[in-house]
mmCIF file of the N, C-alpha and C atoms, coordinates in Angstrom:
data_MODEL
# 
_entry.id   MODEL 
# 
loop_
_atom_site.group_PDB 
_atom_site.id 
_atom_site.type_symbol 
_atom_site.label_atom_id 
_atom_site.label_alt_id 
_atom_site.label_comp_id 
_atom_site.label_asym_id 
_atom_site.label_entity_id 
_atom_site.label_seq_id 
_atom_site.pdbx_PDB_ins_code 
_atom_site.Cartn_x 
_atom_site.Cartn_y 
_atom_site.Cartn_z 
_atom_site.occupancy 
_atom_site.B_iso_or_equiv 
_atom_site.pdbx_formal_charge 
_atom_site.auth_seq_id 
_atom_site.auth_comp_id 
_atom_site.auth_asym_id 
_atom_site.auth_atom_id 
_atom_site.pdbx_PDB_model_num 
ATOM 1   N N  . UNK A 1 1  ? 91.950  97.951  115.688 1.00 0.00 ? 1  UNK A N  1 
ATOM 2   C CA . UNK A 1 1  ? 93.007  98.172  114.713 1.00 0.00 ? 1  UNK A CA 1 
ATOM 3   C C  . UNK A 1 1  ? 92.418  98.050  113.310 1.00 0.00 ? 1  UNK A C  1 
ATOM 4   N N  . UNK A 1 2  ? 92.662  99.032  112.510 1.00 0.00 ? 2  UNK A N  1 
ATOM 5   C CA . UNK A 1 2  ? 92.259  98.959  111.106 1.00 0.00 ? 2  UNK A CA 1 
ATOM 6   C C  . UNK A 1 2  ? 93.349  98.216  110.357 1.00 0.00 ? 2  UNK A C  1 
ATOM 7   N N  . UNK A 1 3  ? 92.932  97.348  109.460 1.00 0.00 ? 3  UNK A N  1 
ATOM 8   C CA . UNK A 1 3  ? 93.897  96.517  108.743 1.00 0.00 ? 3  UNK A CA 1 
ATOM 9   C C  . UNK A 1 3  ? 93.612  96.561  107.252 1.00 0.00 ? 3  UNK A C  1 
ATOM 10  N N  . UNK A 1 4  ? 94.597  96.110  106.507 1.00 0.00 ? 4  UNK A N  1 
ATOM 11  C CA . UNK A 1 4  ? 94.433  95.983  105.058 1.00 0.00 ? 4  UNK A CA 1 
ATOM 12  C C  . UNK A 1 4  ? 94.970  94.625  104.633 1.00 0.00 ? 4  UNK A C  1 
ATOM 13  N N  . UNK A 1 5  ? 94.455  94.157  103.540 1.00 0.00 ? 5  UNK A N  1 
ATOM 14  C CA . UNK A 1 5  ? 94.898  92.890  102.965 1.00 0.00 ? 5  UNK A CA 1 
ATOM 15  C C  . UNK A 1 5  ? 95.831  93.218  101.805 1.00 0.00 ? 5  UNK A C  1 
ATOM 16  N N  . UNK A 1 6  ? 97.011  92.604  101.808 1.00 0.00 ? 6  UNK A N  1 
ATOM 17  C CA . UNK A 1 6  ? 97.928  92.764  100.687 1.00 0.00 ? 6  UNK A CA 1 
ATOM 18  C C  . UNK A 1 6  ? 98.214  91.393  100.086 1.00 0.00 ? 6  UNK A C  1 
ATOM 19  N N  . UNK A 1 7  ? 98.498  91.400  98.831  1.00 0.00 ? 7  UNK A N  1 
ATOM 20  C CA . UNK A 1 7  ? 98.879  90.177  98.122  1.00 0.00 ? 7  UNK A CA 1 
ATOM 21  C C  . UNK A 1 7  ? 100.389 90.223  97.974  1.00 0.00 ? 7  UNK A C  1 
ATOM 22  N N  . UNK A 1 8  ? 101.052 89.170  98.457  1.00 0.00 ? 8  UNK A N  1 
ATOM 23  C CA . UNK A 1 8  ? 102.517 89.125  98.447  1.00 0.00 ? 8  UNK A CA 1 
ATOM 24  C C  . UNK A 1 8  ? 102.972 88.151  97.370  1.00 0.00 ? 8  UNK A C  1 
ATOM 25  N N  . UNK A 1 9  ? 103.712 88.651  96.393  1.00 0.00 ? 9  UNK A N  1 
ATOM 26  C CA . UNK A 1 9  ? 104.261 87.819  95.328  1.00 0.00 ? 9  UNK A CA 1 
ATOM 27  C C  . UNK A 1 9  ? 105.500 87.109  95.850  1.00 0.00 ? 9  UNK A C  1 
ATOM 28  N N  . UNK A 1 10 ? 105.651 85.850  95.491  1.00 0.00 ? 10 UNK A N  1 
ATOM 29  C CA . UNK A 1 10 ? 106.767 85.034  95.979  1.00 0.00 ? 10 UNK A CA 1 
ATOM 30  C C  . UNK A 1 10 ? 107.608 84.525  94.821  1.00 0.00 ? 10 UNK A C  1 
ATOM 31  N N  . UNK A 1 11 ? 108.915 84.487  95.015  1.00 0.00 ? 11 UNK A N  1 
ATOM 32  C CA . UNK A 1 11 ? 109.836 84.040  93.978  1.00 0.00 ? 11 UNK A CA 1 
ATOM 33  C C  . UNK A 1 11 ? 110.840 83.042  94.560  1.00 0.00 ? 11 UNK A C  1 
ATOM 34  N N  . UNK A 1 12 ? 111.344 82.162  93.718  1.00 0.00 ? 12 UNK A N  1 
ATOM 35  C CA . UNK A 1 12 ? 112.426 81.220  94.045  1.00 0.00 ? 12 UNK A CA 1 
ATOM 36  C C  . UNK A 1 12 ? 112.179 80.512  95.370  1.00 0.00 ? 12 UNK A C  1 
ATOM 37  N N  . UNK A 1 13 ? 113.119 80.632  96.323  1.00 0.00 ? 13 UNK A N  1 
ATOM 38  C CA . UNK A 1 13 ? 113.007 79.943  97.602  1.00 0.00 ? 13 UNK A CA 1 
ATOM 39  C C  . UNK A 1 13 ? 111.782 80.346  98.398  1.00 0.00 ? 13 UNK A C  1 
ATOM 40  N N  . UNK A 1 14 ? 111.326 81.583  98.247  1.00 0.00 ? 14 UNK A N  1 
ATOM 41  C CA . UNK A 1 14 ? 110.109 82.022  98.944  1.00 0.00 ? 14 UNK A CA 1 
ATOM 42  C C  . UNK A 1 14 ? 108.905 81.251  98.423  1.00 0.00 ? 14 UNK A C  1 
ATOM 43  N N  . UNK A 1 15 ? 108.846 81.078  97.128  1.00 0.00 ? 15 UNK A N  1 
ATOM 44  C CA . UNK A 1 15 ? 107.760 80.300  96.509  1.00 0.00 ? 15 UNK A CA 1 
ATOM 45  C C  . UNK A 1 15 ? 107.820 78.861  97.004  1.00 0.00 ? 15 UNK A C  1 
ATOM 46  N N  . UNK A 1 16 ? 109.015 78.303  97.102  1.00 0.00 ? 16 UNK A N  1 
ATOM 47  C CA . UNK A 1 16 ? 109.166 76.931  97.593  1.00 0.00 ? 16 UNK A CA 1 
ATOM 48  C C  . UNK A 1 16 ? 108.744 76.820  99.060  1.00 0.00 ? 16 UNK A C  1 
ATOM 49  N N  . UNK A 1 17 ? 109.118 77.786  99.886  1.00 0.00 ? 17 UNK A N  1 
ATOM 50  C CA . UNK A 1 17 ? 108.808 77.744  101.312 1.00 0.00 ? 17 UNK A CA 1 
ATOM 51  C C  . UNK A 1 17 ? 107.303 77.783  101.567 1.00 0.00 ? 17 UNK A C  1 
ATOM 52  N N  . UNK A 1 18 ? 106.587 78.553  100.758 1.00 0.00 ? 18 UNK A N  1 
ATOM 53  C CA . UNK A 1 18 ? 105.149 78.709  100.962 1.00 0.00 ? 18 UNK A CA 1 
ATOM 54  C C  . UNK A 1 18 ? 104.315 77.806  100.053 1.00 0.00 ? 18 UNK A C  1 
ATOM 55  N N  . UNK A 1 19 ? 104.946 77.203  99.050  1.00 0.00 ? 19 UNK A N  1 
ATOM 56  C CA . UNK A 1 19 ? 104.213 76.323  98.150  1.00 0.00 ? 19 UNK A CA 1 
ATOM 57  C C  . UNK A 1 19 ? 103.194 77.036  97.289  1.00 0.00 ? 19 UNK A C  1 
ATOM 58  N N  . UNK A 1 20 ? 103.464 78.291  96.974  1.00 0.00 ? 20 UNK A N  1 
ATOM 59  C CA . UNK A 1 20 ? 102.536 79.091  96.162  1.00 0.00 ? 20 UNK A CA 1 
ATOM 60  C C  . UNK A 1 20 ? 103.299 80.224  95.495  1.00 0.00 ? 20 UNK A C  1 
ATOM 61  N N  . UNK A 1 21 ? 102.692 80.811  94.472  1.00 0.00 ? 21 UNK A N  1 
ATOM 62  C CA . UNK A 1 21 ? 103.284 81.959  93.783  1.00 0.00 ? 21 UNK A CA 1 
ATOM 63  C C  . UNK A 1 21 ? 102.982 83.269  94.498  1.00 0.00 ? 21 UNK A C  1 
ATOM 64  N N  . UNK A 1 22 ? 101.930 83.251  95.322  1.00 0.00 ? 22 UNK A N  1 
ATOM 65  C CA . UNK A 1 22 ? 101.556 84.437  96.079  1.00 0.00 ? 22 UNK A CA 1 
ATOM 66  C C  . UNK A 1 22 ? 100.747 84.011  97.295  1.00 0.00 ? 22 UNK A C  1 
ATOM 67  N N  . UNK A 1 23 ? 100.754 84.867  98.317  1.00 0.00 ? 23 UNK A N  1 
ATOM 68  C CA . UNK A 1 23 ? 99.984  84.616  99.533  1.00 0.00 ? 23 UNK A CA 1 
ATOM 69  C C  . UNK A 1 23 ? 99.330  85.924  99.978  1.00 0.00 ? 23 UNK A C  1 
ATOM 70  N N  . UNK A 1 24 ? 98.171  85.832  100.619 1.00 0.00 ? 24 UNK A N  1 
ATOM 71  C CA . UNK A 1 24 ? 97.562  87.037  101.190 1.00 0.00 ? 24 UNK A CA 1 
ATOM 72  C C  . UNK A 1 24 ? 98.182  87.309  102.553 1.00 0.00 ? 24 UNK A C  1 
ATOM 73  N N  . UNK A 1 25 ? 98.209  88.564  102.935 1.00 0.00 ? 25 UNK A N  1 
ATOM 74  C CA . UNK A 1 25 ? 98.698  88.947  104.261 1.00 0.00 ? 25 UNK A CA 1 
ATOM 75  C C  . UNK A 1 25 ? 97.833  90.086  104.775 1.00 0.00 ? 25 UNK A C  1 
ATOM 76  N N  . UNK A 1 26 ? 97.439  89.982  106.020 1.00 0.00 ? 26 UNK A N  1 
ATOM 77  C CA . UNK A 1 26 ? 96.651  91.033  106.665 1.00 0.00 ? 26 UNK A CA 1 
ATOM 78  C C  . UNK A 1 26 ? 97.576  91.771  107.624 1.00 0.00 ? 26 UNK A C  1 
ATOM 79  N N  . UNK A 1 27 ? 97.785  93.055  107.341 1.00 0.00 ? 27 UNK A N  1 
ATOM 80  C CA . UNK A 1 27 ? 98.669  93.882  108.168 1.00 0.00 ? 27 UNK A CA 1 
ATOM 81  C C  . UNK A 1 27 ? 97.918  95.151  108.569 1.00 0.00 ? 27 UNK A C  1 
ATOM 82  N N  . UNK A 1 28 ? 98.399  95.855  109.582 1.00 0.00 ? 28 UNK A N  1 
ATOM 83  C CA . UNK A 1 28 ? 97.734  97.105  109.980 1.00 0.00 ? 28 UNK A CA 1 
ATOM 84  C C  . UNK A 1 28 ? 97.751  98.117  108.839 1.00 0.00 ? 28 UNK A C  1 
ATOM 85  N N  . UNK A 1 29 ? 96.725  98.943  108.796 1.00 0.00 ? 29 UNK A N  1 
ATOM 86  C CA . UNK A 1 29 ? 96.732  100.064 107.865 1.00 0.00 ? 29 UNK A CA 1 
ATOM 87  C C  . UNK A 1 29 ? 97.977  100.873 108.191 1.00 0.00 ? 29 UNK A C  1 
ATOM 88  N N  . UNK A 1 30 ? 98.731  101.283 107.206 1.00 0.00 ? 30 UNK A N  1 
ATOM 89  C CA . UNK A 1 30 ? 100.033 101.925 107.398 1.00 0.00 ? 30 UNK A CA 1 
ATOM 90  C C  . UNK A 1 30 ? 101.043 100.971 108.030 1.00 0.00 ? 30 UNK A C  1 
ATOM 91  N N  . UNK A 1 31 ? 100.858 99.655  107.792 1.00 0.00 ? 31 UNK A N  1 
ATOM 92  C CA . UNK A 1 31 ? 101.802 98.659  108.272 1.00 0.00 ? 31 UNK A CA 1 
ATOM 93  C C  . UNK A 1 31 ? 103.127 98.789  107.540 1.00 0.00 ? 31 UNK A C  1 
ATOM 94  N N  . UNK A 1 32 ? 104.152 98.230  108.139 1.00 0.00 ? 32 UNK A N  1 
ATOM 95  C CA . UNK A 1 32 ? 105.505 98.329  107.593 1.00 0.00 ? 32 UNK A CA 1 
ATOM 96  C C  . UNK A 1 32 ? 105.964 96.988  107.014 1.00 0.00 ? 32 UNK A C  1 
ATOM 97  N N  . UNK A 1 33 ? 107.119 97.020  106.375 1.00 0.00 ? 33 UNK A N  1 
ATOM 98  C CA . UNK A 1 33 ? 107.716 95.784  105.866 1.00 0.00 ? 33 UNK A CA 1 
ATOM 99  C C  . UNK A 1 33 ? 107.981 94.820  107.021 1.00 0.00 ? 33 UNK A C  1 
ATOM 100 N N  . UNK A 1 34 ? 108.388 95.332  108.180 1.00 0.00 ? 34 UNK A N  1 
ATOM 101 C CA . UNK A 1 34 ? 108.610 94.480  109.354 1.00 0.00 ? 34 UNK A CA 1 
ATOM 102 C C  . UNK A 1 34 ? 107.303 93.845  109.820 1.00 0.00 ? 34 UNK A C  1 
ATOM 103 N N  . UNK A 1 35 ? 106.204 94.591  109.771 1.00 0.00 ? 35 UNK A N  1 
ATOM 104 C CA . UNK A 1 35 ? 104.889 94.033  110.121 1.00 0.00 ? 35 UNK A CA 1 
ATOM 105 C C  . UNK A 1 35 ? 104.545 92.877  109.182 1.00 0.00 ? 35 UNK A C  1 
ATOM 106 N N  . UNK A 1 36 ? 104.841 93.054  107.911 1.00 0.00 ? 36 UNK A N  1 
ATOM 107 C CA . UNK A 1 36 ? 104.555 92.010  106.931 1.00 0.00 ? 36 UNK A CA 1 
ATOM 108 C C  . UNK A 1 36 ? 105.366 90.750  107.231 1.00 0.00 ? 36 UNK A C  1 
ATOM 109 N N  . UNK A 1 37 ? 106.646 90.906  107.515 1.00 0.00 ? 37 UNK A N  1 
ATOM 110 C CA . UNK A 1 37 ? 107.486 89.741  107.819 1.00 0.00 ? 37 UNK A CA 1 
ATOM 111 C C  . UNK A 1 37 ? 106.957 89.033  109.064 1.00 0.00 ? 37 UNK A C  1 
ATOM 112 N N  . UNK A 1 38 ? 106.572 89.791  110.088 1.00 0.00 ? 38 UNK A N  1 
ATOM 113 C CA . UNK A 1 38 ? 106.011 89.169  111.306 1.00 0.00 ? 38 UNK A CA 1 
ATOM 114 C C  . UNK A 1 38 ? 104.747 88.378  110.975 1.00 0.00 ? 38 UNK A C  1 
ATOM 115 N N  . UNK A 1 39 ? 103.886 88.927  110.137 1.00 0.00 ? 39 UNK A N  1 
ATOM 116 C CA . UNK A 1 39 ? 102.669 88.219  109.738 1.00 0.00 ? 39 UNK A CA 1 
ATOM 117 C C  . UNK A 1 39 ? 103.028 86.912  109.018 1.00 0.00 ? 39 UNK A C  1 
ATOM 118 N N  . UNK A 1 40 ? 103.981 86.972  108.103 1.00 0.00 ? 40 UNK A N  1 
ATOM 119 C CA . UNK A 1 40 ? 104.374 85.768  107.354 1.00 0.00 ? 40 UNK A CA 1 
ATOM 120 C C  . UNK A 1 40 ? 105.029 84.740  108.265 1.00 0.00 ? 40 UNK A C  1 
ATOM 121 N N  . UNK A 1 41 ? 105.785 85.190  109.263 1.00 0.00 ? 41 UNK A N  1 
ATOM 122 C CA . UNK A 1 41 ? 106.376 84.254  110.232 1.00 0.00 ? 41 UNK A CA 1 
ATOM 123 C C  . UNK A 1 41 ? 105.288 83.528  111.016 1.00 0.00 ? 41 UNK A C  1 
ATOM 124 N N  . UNK A 1 42 ? 104.243 84.271  111.399 1.00 0.00 ? 42 UNK A N  1 
ATOM 125 C CA . UNK A 1 42 ? 103.121 83.651  112.113 1.00 0.00 ? 42 UNK A CA 1 
ATOM 126 C C  . UNK A 1 42 ? 102.375 82.669  111.216 1.00 0.00 ? 42 UNK A C  1 
ATOM 127 N N  . UNK A 1 43 ? 102.245 83.021  109.933 1.00 0.00 ? 43 UNK A N  1 
ATOM 128 C CA . UNK A 1 43 ? 101.511 82.178  108.988 1.00 0.00 ? 43 UNK A CA 1 
ATOM 129 C C  . UNK A 1 43 ? 102.274 80.917  108.619 1.00 0.00 ? 43 UNK A C  1 
ATOM 130 N N  . UNK A 1 44 ? 103.602 80.984  108.650 1.00 0.00 ? 44 UNK A N  1 
ATOM 131 C CA . UNK A 1 44 ? 104.427 79.838  108.239 1.00 0.00 ? 44 UNK A CA 1 
ATOM 132 C C  . UNK A 1 44 ? 105.650 79.746  109.161 1.00 0.00 ? 44 UNK A C  1 
ATOM 133 N N  . UNK A 1 45 ? 105.447 79.263  110.410 1.00 0.00 ? 45 UNK A N  1 
ATOM 134 C CA . UNK A 1 45 ? 106.551 79.216  111.379 1.00 0.00 ? 45 UNK A CA 1 
ATOM 135 C C  . UNK A 1 45 ? 107.771 78.436  110.893 1.00 0.00 ? 45 UNK A C  1 
ATOM 136 N N  . UNK A 1 46 ? 107.581 77.470  110.032 1.00 0.00 ? 46 UNK A N  1 
ATOM 137 C CA . UNK A 1 46 ? 108.707 76.701  109.525 1.00 0.00 ? 46 UNK A CA 1 
ATOM 138 C C  . UNK A 1 46 ? 109.624 77.493  108.619 1.00 0.00 ? 46 UNK A C  1 
ATOM 139 N N  . UNK A 1 47 ? 109.184 78.670  108.192 1.00 0.00 ? 47 UNK A N  1 
ATOM 140 C CA . UNK A 1 47 ? 109.973 79.487  107.272 1.00 0.00 ? 47 UNK A CA 1 
ATOM 141 C C  . UNK A 1 47 ? 110.622 80.691  107.952 1.00 0.00 ? 47 UNK A C  1 
ATOM 142 N N  . UNK A 1 48 ? 110.590 80.738  109.292 1.00 0.00 ? 48 UNK A N  1 
ATOM 143 C CA . UNK A 1 48 ? 111.086 81.921  110.003 1.00 0.00 ? 48 UNK A CA 1 
ATOM 144 C C  . UNK A 1 48 ? 112.536 82.243  109.640 1.00 0.00 ? 48 UNK A C  1 
ATOM 145 N N  . UNK A 1 49 ? 113.428 81.274  109.716 1.00 0.00 ? 49 UNK A N  1 
ATOM 146 C CA . UNK A 1 49 ? 114.840 81.548  109.407 1.00 0.00 ? 49 UNK A CA 1 
ATOM 147 C C  . UNK A 1 49 ? 115.003 82.023  107.965 1.00 0.00 ? 49 UNK A C  1 
ATOM 148 N N  . UNK A 1 50 ? 114.272 81.424  107.055 1.00 0.00 ? 50 UNK A N  1 
ATOM 149 C CA . UNK A 1 50 ? 114.323 81.836  105.651 1.00 0.00 ? 50 UNK A CA 1 
ATOM 150 C C  . UNK A 1 50 ? 113.816 83.268  105.502 1.00 0.00 ? 50 UNK A C  1 
ATOM 151 N N  . UNK A 1 51 ? 112.678 83.586  106.139 1.00 0.00 ? 51 UNK A N  1 
ATOM 152 C CA . UNK A 1 51 ? 112.082 84.913  106.012 1.00 0.00 ? 51 UNK A CA 1 
ATOM 153 C C  . UNK A 1 51 ? 113.023 86.004  106.496 1.00 0.00 ? 51 UNK A C  1 
ATOM 154 N N  . UNK A 1 52 ? 113.826 85.698  107.473 1.00 0.00 ? 52 UNK A N  1 
ATOM 155 C CA . UNK A 1 52 ? 114.739 86.709  108.022 1.00 0.00 ? 52 UNK A CA 1 
ATOM 156 C C  . UNK A 1 52 ? 115.880 87.050  107.071 1.00 0.00 ? 52 UNK A C  1 
ATOM 157 N N  . UNK A 1 53 ? 116.044 86.280  106.002 1.00 0.00 ? 53 UNK A N  1 
ATOM 158 C CA . UNK A 1 53 ? 117.071 86.585  105.010 1.00 0.00 ? 53 UNK A CA 1 
ATOM 159 C C  . UNK A 1 53 ? 116.494 87.260  103.770 1.00 0.00 ? 53 UNK A C  1 
ATOM 160 N N  . UNK A 1 54 ? 115.177 87.369  103.712 1.00 0.00 ? 54 UNK A N  1 
ATOM 161 C CA . UNK A 1 54 ? 114.510 87.945  102.536 1.00 0.00 ? 54 UNK A CA 1 
ATOM 162 C C  . UNK A 1 54 ? 114.382 89.459  102.652 1.00 0.00 ? 54 UNK A C  1 
ATOM 163 N N  . UNK A 1 55 ? 114.183 90.084  101.518 1.00 0.00 ? 55 UNK A N  1 
ATOM 164 C CA . UNK A 1 55 ? 113.892 91.525  101.459 1.00 0.00 ? 55 UNK A CA 1 
ATOM 165 C C  . UNK A 1 55 ? 112.459 91.693  100.983 1.00 0.00 ? 55 UNK A C  1 
ATOM 166 N N  . UNK A 1 56 ? 111.849 92.778  101.384 1.00 0.00 ? 56 UNK A N  1 
ATOM 167 C CA . UNK A 1 56 ? 110.503 93.112  100.939 1.00 0.00 ? 56 UNK A CA 1 
ATOM 168 C C  . UNK A 1 56 ? 110.631 94.215  99.886  1.00 0.00 ? 56 UNK A C  1 
ATOM 169 N N  . UNK A 1 57 ? 109.974 94.011  98.761  1.00 0.00 ? 57 UNK A N  1 
ATOM 170 C CA . UNK A 1 57 ? 109.930 95.046  97.724  1.00 0.00 ? 57 UNK A CA 1 
ATOM 171 C C  . UNK A 1 57 ? 108.506 95.593  97.670  1.00 0.00 ? 57 UNK A C  1 
ATOM 172 N N  . UNK A 1 58 ? 108.394 96.907  97.650  1.00 0.00 ? 58 UNK A N  1 
ATOM 173 C CA . UNK A 1 58 ? 107.105 97.584  97.566  1.00 0.00 ? 58 UNK A CA 1 
ATOM 174 C C  . UNK A 1 58 ? 107.135 98.448  96.313  1.00 0.00 ? 58 UNK A C  1 
ATOM 175 N N  . UNK A 1 59 ? 106.204 98.156  95.417  1.00 0.00 ? 59 UNK A N  1 
ATOM 176 C CA . UNK A 1 59 ? 106.157 98.872  94.132  1.00 0.00 ? 59 UNK A CA 1 
ATOM 177 C C  . UNK A 1 59 ? 107.507 98.839  93.421  1.00 0.00 ? 59 UNK A C  1 
ATOM 178 N N  . UNK A 1 60 ? 108.104 97.646  93.435  1.00 0.00 ? 60 UNK A N  1 
ATOM 179 C CA . UNK A 1 60 ? 109.343 97.327  92.717  1.00 0.00 ? 60 UNK A CA 1 
ATOM 180 C C  . UNK A 1 60 ? 110.598 98.019  93.246  1.00 0.00 ? 60 UNK A C  1 
ATOM 181 N N  . UNK A 1 61 ? 110.548 98.458  94.510  1.00 0.00 ? 61 UNK A N  1 
ATOM 182 C CA . UNK A 1 61 ? 111.725 99.033  95.162  1.00 0.00 ? 61 UNK A CA 1 
ATOM 183 C C  . UNK A 1 61 ? 111.880 98.371  96.520  1.00 0.00 ? 61 UNK A C  1 
ATOM 184 N N  . UNK A 1 62 ? 113.118 98.072  96.905  1.00 0.00 ? 62 UNK A N  1 
ATOM 185 C CA . UNK A 1 62 ? 113.338 97.473  98.213  1.00 0.00 ? 62 UNK A CA 1 
ATOM 186 C C  . UNK A 1 62 ? 112.878 98.430  99.303  1.00 0.00 ? 62 UNK A C  1 
ATOM 187 N N  . UNK A 1 63 ? 112.207 97.867  100.305 1.00 0.00 ? 63 UNK A N  1 
ATOM 188 C CA . UNK A 1 63 ? 111.717 98.652  101.433 1.00 0.00 ? 63 UNK A CA 1 
ATOM 189 C C  . UNK A 1 63 ? 112.617 98.429  102.637 1.00 0.00 ? 63 UNK A C  1 
ATOM 190 N N  . UNK A 1 64 ? 112.755 99.439  103.453 1.00 0.00 ? 64 UNK A N  1 
ATOM 191 C CA . UNK A 1 64 ? 113.432 99.282  104.740 1.00 0.00 ? 64 UNK A CA 1 
ATOM 192 C C  . UNK A 1 64 ? 112.437 98.627  105.698 1.00 0.00 ? 64 UNK A C  1 
ATOM 193 N N  . UNK A 1 65 ? 112.912 98.021  106.784 1.00 0.00 ? 65 UNK A N  1 
ATOM 194 C CA . UNK A 1 65 ? 111.974 97.390  107.712 1.00 0.00 ? 65 UNK A CA 1 
ATOM 195 C C  . UNK A 1 65 ? 110.886 98.334  108.221 1.00 0.00 ? 65 UNK A C  1 
ATOM 196 N N  . UNK A 1 66 ? 111.215 99.620  108.374 1.00 0.00 ? 66 UNK A N  1 
ATOM 197 C CA . UNK A 1 66 ? 110.210 100.572 108.862 1.00 0.00 ? 66 UNK A CA 1 
ATOM 198 C C  . UNK A 1 66 ? 109.473 101.283 107.726 1.00 0.00 ? 66 UNK A C  1 
ATOM 199 N N  . UNK A 1 67 ? 109.710 100.845 106.485 1.00 0.00 ? 67 UNK A N  1 
ATOM 200 C CA . UNK A 1 67 ? 109.030 101.431 105.333 1.00 0.00 ? 67 UNK A CA 1 
ATOM 201 C C  . UNK A 1 67 ? 107.558 101.046 105.316 1.00 0.00 ? 67 UNK A C  1 
ATOM 202 N N  . UNK A 1 68 ? 106.687 102.041 105.207 1.00 0.00 ? 68 UNK A N  1 
ATOM 203 C CA . UNK A 1 68 ? 105.238 101.824 105.212 1.00 0.00 ? 68 UNK A CA 1 
ATOM 204 C C  . UNK A 1 68 ? 104.795 101.238 103.878 1.00 0.00 ? 68 UNK A C  1 
ATOM 205 N N  . UNK A 1 69 ? 103.892 100.275 103.956 1.00 0.00 ? 69 UNK A N  1 
ATOM 206 C CA . UNK A 1 69 ? 103.314 99.662  102.753 1.00 0.00 ? 69 UNK A CA 1 
ATOM 207 C C  . UNK A 1 69 ? 101.975 100.347 102.498 1.00 0.00 ? 69 UNK A C  1 
ATOM 208 N N  . UNK A 1 70 ? 101.865 101.112 101.400 1.00 0.00 ? 70 UNK A N  1 
ATOM 209 C CA . UNK A 1 70 ? 100.600 101.793 101.127 1.00 0.00 ? 70 UNK A CA 1 
ATOM 210 C C  . UNK A 1 70 ? 99.545  100.813 100.614 1.00 0.00 ? 70 UNK A C  1 
ATOM 211 N N  . UNK A 1 71 ? 98.291  101.200 100.764 1.00 0.00 ? 71 UNK A N  1 
ATOM 212 C CA . UNK A 1 71 ? 97.213  100.381 100.218 1.00 0.00 ? 71 UNK A CA 1 
ATOM 213 C C  . UNK A 1 71 ? 97.418  100.253 98.711  1.00 0.00 ? 71 UNK A C  1 
ATOM 214 N N  . UNK A 1 72 ? 97.010  99.127  98.162  1.00 0.00 ? 72 UNK A N  1 
ATOM 215 C CA . UNK A 1 72 ? 97.091  98.844  96.725  1.00 0.00 ? 72 UNK A CA 1 
ATOM 216 C C  . UNK A 1 72 ? 98.512  98.770  96.187  1.00 0.00 ? 72 UNK A C  1 
ATOM 217 N N  . UNK A 1 73 ? 99.488  98.586  97.066  1.00 0.00 ? 73 UNK A N  1 
ATOM 218 C CA . UNK A 1 73 ? 100.880 98.469  96.620  1.00 0.00 ? 73 UNK A CA 1 
ATOM 219 C C  . UNK A 1 73 ? 101.128 97.077  96.049  1.00 0.00 ? 73 UNK A C  1 
ATOM 220 N N  . UNK A 1 74 ? 102.081 96.987  95.140  1.00 0.00 ? 74 UNK A N  1 
ATOM 221 C CA . UNK A 1 74 ? 102.573 95.680  94.691  1.00 0.00 ? 74 UNK A CA 1 
ATOM 222 C C  . UNK A 1 74 ? 103.674 95.290  95.671  1.00 0.00 ? 74 UNK A C  1 
ATOM 223 N N  . UNK A 1 75 ? 103.486 94.160  96.349  1.00 0.00 ? 75 UNK A N  1 
ATOM 224 C CA . UNK A 1 75 ? 104.418 93.725  97.379  1.00 0.00 ? 75 UNK A CA 1 
ATOM 225 C C  . UNK A 1 75 ? 105.019 92.383  96.956  1.00 0.00 ? 75 UNK A C  1 
ATOM 226 N N  . UNK A 1 76 ? 106.324 92.253  97.102  1.00 0.00 ? 76 UNK A N  1 
ATOM 227 C CA . UNK A 1 76 ? 106.995 90.999  96.746  1.00 0.00 ? 76 UNK A CA 1 
ATOM 228 C C  . UNK A 1 76 ? 108.014 90.649  97.821  1.00 0.00 ? 76 UNK A C  1 
ATOM 229 N N  . UNK A 1 77 ? 108.163 89.370  98.050  1.00 0.00 ? 77 UNK A N  1 
ATOM 230 C CA . UNK A 1 77 ? 109.160 88.860  98.973  1.00 0.00 ? 77 UNK A CA 1 
ATOM 231 C C  . UNK A 1 77 ? 110.321 88.341  98.116  1.00 0.00 ? 77 UNK A C  1 
ATOM 232 N N  . UNK A 1 78 ? 111.497 88.934  98.308  1.00 0.00 ? 78 UNK A N  1 
ATOM 233 C CA . UNK A 1 78 ? 112.661 88.617  97.480  1.00 0.00 ? 78 UNK A CA 1 
ATOM 234 C C  . UNK A 1 78 ? 113.680 87.863  98.317  1.00 0.00 ? 78 UNK A C  1 
ATOM 235 N N  . UNK A 1 79 ? 113.917 86.588  97.976  1.00 0.00 ? 79 UNK A N  1 
ATOM 236 C CA . UNK A 1 79 ? 114.921 85.819  98.709  1.00 0.00 ? 79 UNK A CA 1 
ATOM 237 C C  . UNK A 1 79 ? 116.332 86.264  98.324  1.00 0.00 ? 79 UNK A C  1 
ATOM 238 N N  . UNK A 1 80 ? 117.318 85.911  99.140  1.00 0.00 ? 80 UNK A N  1 
ATOM 239 C CA . UNK A 1 80 ? 118.698 86.266  98.786  1.00 0.00 ? 80 UNK A CA 1 
ATOM 240 C C  . UNK A 1 80 ? 119.103 85.570  97.495  1.00 0.00 ? 80 UNK A C  1 
ATOM 241 N N  . UNK A 1 81 ? 119.982 86.219  96.764  1.00 0.00 ? 81 UNK A N  1 
ATOM 242 C CA . UNK A 1 81 ? 120.441 85.697  95.479  1.00 0.00 ? 81 UNK A CA 1 
ATOM 243 C C  . UNK A 1 81 ? 121.952 85.546  95.560  1.00 0.00 ? 81 UNK A C  1 
ATOM 244 N N  . UNK A 1 82 ? 122.451 84.413  95.103  1.00 0.00 ? 82 UNK A N  1 
ATOM 245 C CA . UNK A 1 82 ? 123.903 84.251  95.058  1.00 0.00 ? 82 UNK A CA 1 
ATOM 246 C C  . UNK A 1 82 ? 124.356 84.262  93.619  1.00 0.00 ? 82 UNK A C  1 
ATOM 247 N N  . UNK A 1 83 ? 125.549 84.735  93.420  1.00 0.00 ? 83 UNK A N  1 
ATOM 248 C CA . UNK A 1 83 ? 126.091 84.814  92.068  1.00 0.00 ? 83 UNK A CA 1 
ATOM 249 C C  . UNK A 1 83 ? 127.204 83.814  91.882  1.00 0.00 ? 83 UNK A C  1 
ATOM 250 N N  . UNK A 1 84 ? 127.681 83.755  90.672  1.00 0.00 ? 84 UNK A N  1 
ATOM 251 C CA . UNK A 1 84 ? 128.758 82.813  90.470  1.00 0.00 ? 84 UNK A CA 1 
ATOM 252 C C  . UNK A 1 84 ? 129.518 83.079  89.238  1.00 0.00 ? 84 UNK A C  1 
# 
């Protein structure tokens, strides 16, 4: 399997869950947002429930679970936001 390394930017609760502003993730070449979430679940099993509520943004646009992450993309994990 050919793979690529992506840097995942983390915000708010995602940053708290991982204890960092960003984390590396190794996903298959032409991997999807769902592949990325699975990788992060494996990397941080304690954050699985949290990760399932987050959205993945690729190049500043929300990705669908089957959306392919291109090489050199800006990837961010966006936690749910509540208003008031």
